[in-house]
N, C-alpha and C positions, 0 to 999 in steps of 0.2 A: 577429490574434492567434490564431495556431492552436490546436486542438484535440487533446488525446493524449489516448487511454485506456488505461489499467490496470488490471490484474487488484489485489487488494490483500488480503492476509490476513486473518482478522479471530482475535483470539488470547482467549479469556478470561480475564482475570486471577486470579488469586486473591484479590487484594484491592476486589474491584466491579470491575467494568468493564472494558476490550479495553485492549489493546495491537496494533496495526495494521506490519506489514509489508509494503513491496515490492518482490517478487522482483528484477521488470526493471531496479530503481535501488538501487543499493546505497548502503547504509545510508540507507537515506530510509524512517523509524520514526516514528511517533505515536502515541496512545493519548486516550480519552477516559472517561470515568463512565460515558456508555449509547451503546446499537449507536449512534443518529442523529448526539450529540455524536464519537464515534471515526470515523466516516465523515466528518462534514462539517472534524473537526482532519486525516484524512488528503492531502483535497483542498490544503489546504492547507500541509500541508508536503510535496507533490506541484511543487506549484507554486514553492515553495522551493526544489527541489531543482532544478529548470527551470534557473529563473533563474540557478542556484548552477555548474550546464553551461557555461547560453551567458555567462555573465562570462569563466569562466574560457576559451573556444573550444573547448571540450568537445562530443562529439556527444549528443544529445540521444535515446536510445533510445529505438525506438516496438515495440510488442507488437502482432504482427501476426498471433500466435495467445495465447489469452490460458488460463491452463491452468484445469483444472476439479478440483475435493474433492467425493469422495464419501467415505461411511463403508458401512463392511460388518464384520459379522463375521465372526467366526475362532474357531472352537474347537479348542485347542489342548491 
């Protein structure tokens, strides 16, 4: 079994918890009521996305560079 590494983006939800997107896997989203739950759910969603790609004979994208996010203050 191959191991993949993907960047996930955690978005705070206005209702509490988080929703997650996986930029390298189009259409791969998940959510969770806590940070830990959201990350675990994202791992499951990623595995399912990979299984679906393989089942349909499509290539599985691999990240060779991982995006980084920082927060900056801007006066305008």
